[in-house]
LOMAR-192955 format. One record per residue (C-alpha): residue in one letter; x, y, z; residue number from 1. Coordinates in nm, 2 decimals, m for minus. Layout:
residues N
   residuo     east    north       up   num
         A        X        Y        Z   NUM
...
end
This chain:
residues 327
   residuo     east    north       up   num
         M    m0.67     2.71    m2.14     1
         N    m0.55     2.52    m1.84     2
         S    m0.18     2.55    m1.78     3
         L     0.03     2.32    m1.56     4
         R     0.04     2.45    m1.20     5
         H     0.24     2.35    m0.90     6
         D     0.10     2.59    m0.65     7
         W    m0.25     2.45    m0.58     8
         T    m0.39     2.55    m0.24     9
         K    m0.61     2.32    m0.02    10
         S    m0.89     2.58    m0.05    11
         E    m0.88     2.56    m0.43    12
         I    m0.88     2.18    m0.43    13
         T    m1.16     2.17    m0.17    14
         T    m1.37     2.39    m0.40    15
         L    m1.32     2.13    m0.68    16
         F    m1.43     1.84    m0.45    17
         E    m1.74     2.04    m0.35    18
         L    m1.86     2.11    m0.70    19
         P    m2.19     1.95    m0.81    20
         F    m2.10     1.60    m0.94    21
         N    m2.20     1.67    m1.30    22
         D    m2.01     2.00    m1.31    23
         L    m1.70     1.84    m1.17    24
         L    m1.71     1.56    m1.43    25
         F    m1.78     1.80    m1.71    26
         Q    m1.47     2.01    m1.62    27
         A    m1.25     1.70    m1.57    28
         H    m1.37     1.53    m1.89    29
         S    m1.33     1.85    m2.10    30
         L    m0.98     1.89    m1.98    31
         H    m0.90     1.53    m2.04    32
         R    m1.00     1.56    m2.40    33
         R    m0.76     1.85    m2.45    34
         H    m0.46     1.63    m2.36    35
         F    m0.57     1.27    m2.45    36
         D    m0.79     1.06    m2.67    37
         P    m1.08     0.98    m2.43    38
         N    m1.13     0.64    m2.59    39
         H    m0.77     0.52    m2.54    40
         V    m0.64     0.36    m2.22    41
         Q    m0.28     0.27    m2.14    42
         V    m0.25    m0.09    m2.01    43
         S     0.02    m0.21    m1.77    44
         T     0.08    m0.55    m1.61    45
         L     0.22    m0.58    m1.25    46
         L     0.42    m0.88    m1.13    47
         S     0.55    m0.94    m0.78    48
         I     0.91    m1.04    m0.83    49
         K     0.98    m1.08    m0.46    50
         T     0.68    m1.14    m0.22    51
         G     0.65    m1.10     0.16    52
         A     0.88    m1.05     0.46    53
         C     0.89    m0.67     0.42    54
         P     1.02    m0.50     0.74    55
         E     0.79    m0.20     0.69    56
         D     0.47    m0.18     0.90    57
         C     0.23    m0.03     0.63    58
         A    m0.12    m0.09     0.78    59
         Y    m0.27    m0.18     0.44    60
         C    m0.01    m0.43     0.33    61
         S    m0.03    m0.81     0.33    62
         Q     0.34    m0.83     0.26    63
         S     0.45    m0.67     0.58    64
         A     0.63    m0.91     0.82    65
         R     0.46    m0.73     1.10    66
         N     0.11    m0.81     0.98    67
         D    m0.07    m1.14     1.02    68
         A    m0.19    m1.19     0.66    69
         E    m0.07    m1.55     0.63    70
         L     0.11    m1.47     0.30    71
         E     0.36    m1.72     0.18    72
         R     0.70    m1.56     0.15    73
         E     0.89    m1.60    m0.18    74
         R     1.24    m1.53    m0.29    75
         L     1.33    m1.31    m0.58    76
         L     1.20    m1.48    m0.90    77
         P     1.44    m1.62    m1.15    78
         L     1.50    m1.41    m1.46    79
         E     1.36    m1.67    m1.70    80
         E     1.02    m1.67    m1.52    81
         V     1.00    m1.29    m1.52    82
         V     1.07    m1.28    m1.90    83
         E     0.80    m1.55    m1.96    84
         K     0.55    m1.34    m1.77    85
         A     0.65    m1.03    m1.96    86
         R     0.60    m1.20    m2.29    87
         A     0.25    m1.32    m2.18    88
         A     0.17    m0.96    m2.07    89
         K     0.27    m0.82    m2.41    90
         H     0.07    m1.09    m2.59    91
         N    m0.24    m0.99    m2.38    92
         G    m0.21    m0.63    m2.48    93
         A     0.01    m0.47    m2.21    94
         S     0.25    m0.19    m2.32    95
         R     0.42    m0.15    m1.98    96
         F     0.55    m0.43    m1.75    97
         C     0.58    m0.33    m1.38    98
         M     0.79    m0.54    m1.13    99
         G     0.75    m0.50    m0.76   100
         A     0.97    m0.63    m0.48   101
         A     0.87    m0.62    m0.11   102
         W     1.18    m0.44     0.02   103
         R     1.24    m0.14     0.24   104
         N     1.53    m0.07     0.00   105
         P     1.72    m0.30    m0.23   106
         T     2.08    m0.41    m0.16   107
         D     2.33    m0.35    m0.45   108
         K     2.34    m0.72    m0.50   109
         S     1.97    m0.75    m0.53   110
         L     1.96    m0.45    m0.76   111
         D     2.20    m0.63    m0.99   112
         R     1.94    m0.90    m1.05   113
         V     1.66    m0.65    m1.10   114
         I     1.87    m0.47    m1.35   115
         E     1.90    m0.79    m1.55   116
         M     1.52    m0.81    m1.55   117
         V     1.48    m0.45    m1.66   118
         E     1.71    m0.50    m1.95   119
         A     1.55    m0.83    m2.06   120
         V     1.19    m0.69    m2.04   121
         H     1.30    m0.37    m2.22   122
         A     1.44    m0.59    m2.50   123
         L     1.09    m0.73    m2.56   124
         G     0.97    m0.39    m2.66   125
         L     0.78    m0.32    m2.34   126
         E     0.81    m0.01    m2.12   127
         T     0.96    m0.10    m1.78   128
         C     0.86     0.00    m1.43   129
         V     0.99    m0.12    m1.09   130
         T     0.89    m0.05    m0.73   131
         L     1.17    m0.15    m0.49   132
         G     1.13     0.08    m0.19   133
         M     1.37     0.36    m0.11   134
         L     1.67     0.42    m0.35   135
         T     2.00     0.61    m0.32   136
         Q     2.11     0.85    m0.59   137
         Q     2.37     0.59    m0.72   138
         Q     2.10     0.32    m0.74   139
         T     1.87     0.54    m0.95   140
         Q     2.16     0.62    m1.18   141
         R     2.22     0.25    m1.23   142
         L     1.85     0.19    m1.31   143
         K     1.85     0.47    m1.56   144
         Q     2.16     0.33    m1.74   145
         A     1.97    m0.01    m1.76   146
         G     1.70     0.16    m1.95   147
         L     1.43     0.18    m1.68   148
         D     1.13     0.39    m1.80   149
         Y     0.93     0.44    m1.48   150
         Y     0.99     0.41    m1.11   151
         N     0.69     0.37    m0.88   152
         H     0.70     0.52    m0.53   153
         N     0.37     0.62    m0.39   154
         L     0.31     0.88    m0.12   155
         D     0.02     0.66     0.00   156
         T    m0.18     0.93     0.18   157
         S    m0.16     1.28     0.32   158
         P     0.13     1.40     0.54   159
         E    m0.13     1.46     0.81   160
         Y    m0.27     1.10     0.81   161
         Y     0.06     0.93     0.72   162
         G     0.16     0.85     1.08   163
         D    m0.16     0.65     1.13   164
         I    m0.06     0.42     0.84   165
         I     0.31     0.38     0.85   166
         S     0.58     0.44     1.12   167
         T     0.89     0.28     0.97   168
         R     0.94     0.53     0.69   169
         T     0.88     0.90     0.69   170
         Y     0.70     1.11     0.44   171
         E     1.03     1.29     0.37   172
         D     1.20     0.95     0.29   173
         R     0.94     0.91     0.02   174
         L     1.00     1.26    m0.12   175
         D     1.37     1.20    m0.12   176
         T     1.34     0.89    m0.33   177
         L     1.12     1.07    m0.57   178
         E     1.38     1.34    m0.60   179
         H     1.65     1.09    m0.67   180
         V     1.44     0.93    m0.94   181
         R     1.36     1.26    m1.11   182
         D     1.72     1.37    m1.10   183
         A     1.82     1.05    m1.27   184
         G     1.59     1.13    m1.56   185
         I     1.35     0.84    m1.49   186
         N     0.97     0.89    m1.53   187
         V     0.79     0.91    m1.19   188
         C     0.50     0.69    m1.11   189
         C     0.35     0.82    m0.79   190
         G     0.00     0.82    m0.64   191
         G    m0.17     0.69    m0.33   192
         I    m0.44     0.48    m0.17   193
         V    m0.79     0.60    m0.07   194
         G    m1.04     0.42     0.15   195
         M    m0.80     0.37     0.44   196
         G    m1.02     0.55     0.69   197
         E    m0.89     0.89     0.59   198
         Q    m1.11     1.20     0.57   199
         Q    m1.18     1.41     0.25   200
         E    m0.93     1.66     0.37   201
         D    m0.66     1.39     0.36   202
         R    m0.75     1.31    m0.01   203
         I    m0.73     1.68    m0.08   204
         S    m0.39     1.70     0.09   205
         L    m0.26     1.39    m0.09   206
         L    m0.36     1.53    m0.43   207
         Q    m0.20     1.87    m0.34   208
         Q     0.13     1.70    m0.26   209
         L     0.13     1.52    m0.59   210
         A     0.02     1.82    m0.80   211
         N     0.27     2.05    m0.63   212
         L     0.58     1.83    m0.69   213
         P     0.84     2.02    m0.90   214
         K     0.71     1.81    m1.20   215
         H     0.38     1.62    m1.21   216
         P     0.43     1.25    m1.20   217
         E     0.40     1.11    m1.55   218
         S     0.18     0.83    m1.40   219
         V    m0.05     0.87    m1.11   220
         P    m0.20     0.54    m0.97   221
         I    m0.51     0.60    m0.75   222
         N    m0.57     0.28    m0.55   223
         M    m0.88     0.19    m0.37   224
         L    m0.79     0.00    m0.05   225
         V    m0.82    m0.38    m0.09   226
         Q    m0.89    m0.50     0.26   227
         V    m0.68    m0.80     0.35   228
         E    m0.76    m1.01     0.66   229
         G    m0.48    m0.99     0.91   230
         T    m0.39    m0.63     0.83   231
         P    m0.48    m0.34     1.07   232
         L    m0.71    m0.18     0.81   233
         H    m0.92    m0.49     0.76   234
         G    m1.28    m0.39     0.84   235
         V    m1.24    m0.02     0.79   236
         E    m1.54     0.16     0.65   237
         K    m1.53     0.15     0.27   238
         L    m1.51     0.47     0.07   239
         D    m1.82     0.57    m0.12   240
         A    m1.80     0.49    m0.49   241
         L    m1.89     0.85    m0.60   242
         D    m1.62     0.99    m0.36   243
         F    m1.37     0.77    m0.54   244
         V    m1.49     0.90    m0.88   245
         R    m1.46     1.26    m0.75   246
         T    m1.10     1.18    m0.65   247
         I    m1.02     1.07    m1.00   248
         A    m1.18     1.38    m1.15   249
         V    m0.99     1.62    m0.93   250
         A    m0.66     1.44    m1.00   251
         R    m0.73     1.48    m1.37   252
         I    m0.79     1.86    m1.32   253
         L    m0.48     1.91    m1.11   254
         M    m0.25     1.70    m1.33   255
         P    m0.40     1.73    m1.68   256
         E    m0.10     1.57    m1.87   257
         S    m0.05     1.28    m1.64   258
         W    m0.17     0.92    m1.69   259
         I    m0.42     0.87    m1.42   260
         R    m0.44     0.50    m1.34   261
         L    m0.72     0.29    m1.19   262
         S    m0.50     0.06    m0.98   263
         A    m0.58    m0.17    m0.68   264
         G    m0.95    m0.22    m0.60   265
         R    m1.09    m0.26    m0.95   266
         S    m1.21    m0.61    m0.88   267
         E    m1.46    m0.46    m0.63   268
         M    m1.57    m0.18    m0.87   269
         S    m1.88    m0.23    m1.09   270
         D    m1.85    m0.17    m1.47   271
         E    m2.06     0.14    m1.42   272
         M    m1.82     0.28    m1.16   273
         Q    m1.52     0.22    m1.38   274
         A    m1.70     0.38    m1.68   275
         L    m1.75     0.69    m1.47   276
         C    m1.38     0.69    m1.37   277
         F    m1.28     0.67    m1.74   278
         F    m1.52     0.96    m1.82   279
         A    m1.37     1.16    m1.53   280
         G    m1.02     1.12    m1.67   281
         A    m0.87     0.79    m1.58   282
         N    m0.68     0.65    m1.88   283
         S    m0.46     0.38    m1.75   284
         I    m0.52     0.04    m1.58   285
         F    m0.34    m0.27    m1.46   286
         Y    m0.43    m0.57    m1.67   287
         G    m0.42    m0.92    m1.54   288
         D    m0.59    m1.12    m1.26   289
         K    m0.34    m1.03    m0.98   290
         L    m0.18    m0.71    m0.85   291
         L     0.12    m0.82    m0.64   292
         T    m0.09    m1.02    m0.39   293
         T    m0.45    m0.89    m0.44   294
         T    m0.70    m0.98    m0.71   295
         N    m0.77    m0.78    m1.02   296
         P    m1.03    m0.83    m1.30   297
         D    m0.91    m1.09    m1.55   298
         E    m0.81    m0.98    m1.91   299
         N    m1.13    m1.12    m2.06   300
         H    m1.35    m0.91    m1.84   301
         D    m1.15    m0.60    m1.92   302
         R    m1.17    m0.67    m2.30   303
         V    m1.55    m0.71    m2.27   304
         L    m1.57    m0.38    m2.07   305
         F    m1.35    m0.20    m2.32   306
         D    m1.57    m0.33    m2.61   307
         K    m1.88    m0.20    m2.43   308
         L    m1.73     0.14    m2.39   309
         G    m1.56     0.16    m2.72   310
         I    m1.22     0.19    m2.55   311
         N    m0.89     0.08    m2.71   312
         P    m0.57    m0.01    m2.54   313
         I    m0.28     0.22    m2.65   314
         D     0.08     0.13    m2.69   315
         T     0.25     0.43    m2.52   316
         A     0.60     0.31    m2.62   317
         K     0.49     0.32    m2.99   318
         Q     0.31     0.65    m2.93   319
         D     0.63     0.81    m2.79   320
         L     0.83     0.69    m3.09   321
         D     0.57     0.83    m3.33   322
         T     0.58     1.16    m3.15   323
         A     0.96     1.18    m3.17   324
         A     0.95     1.09    m3.54   325
         T     0.72     1.38    m3.62   326
         A     0.87     1.63    m3.39   327
end
């Protein structure tokens, strides 16, 4: 029986990546079945509540003020518009509503407005998640008091490759924010981006960082780079589809109780590739035709794919209540 570990070595993870493809998927799928219903997928919707003009220099990001992606800058959305989008997301089957703001870190004044959004979305019966950049301990405590369920703060890539992608924020900065979030009692949503020109050893190192955190992230988004013209990574060689599936499978083995989410890049994935990812242990997706500033398959396409595969969206908020009631 696989127990949760936080001491994975790079050698052990390398061995998993080098397994024959069928053996790797069998191991990942078998483990997935021990912890989850393989025909249920958690569905989230992501909304950009403040777009563009970010001072960071992330090489993949269209929202960086340092990149020439010709993205129209927008101010923080009004509360009423956010609530309307959240209602629509719930109507379309989402159980979690995620809000992202292009900030290095929020000011306390900006956080006041985000907290209003968290409280309003939470009142609709949706799980709430925000990604706002770096946070202080006091800010994470305020978000916890507002009822925030998840905070997203990705590591993006390996410590070794990180300097090739970002120079305006250190790896330790990211780990510090994750520690603040965990200490506040908020669920952690943390993953990374693959297909940024990194090597397999970087994907190994990224997954090692995630799996060896003091507690596994409750949600682990694995993003495939969406290349945006005007960003430094536009034109980089694309990651092979089967290498992406391998990454999903290894993530499932290392973090067997986490929600492994297919995030950015699904619009460029075939149905067959996504089906392999679900078999390999992915059990969460973003629903809706847009992720912050990049495209995503529309809800109708996802419904058709789910019907083909016999997959049902799951309401994780209701599941948590049912579990608590029977505990």
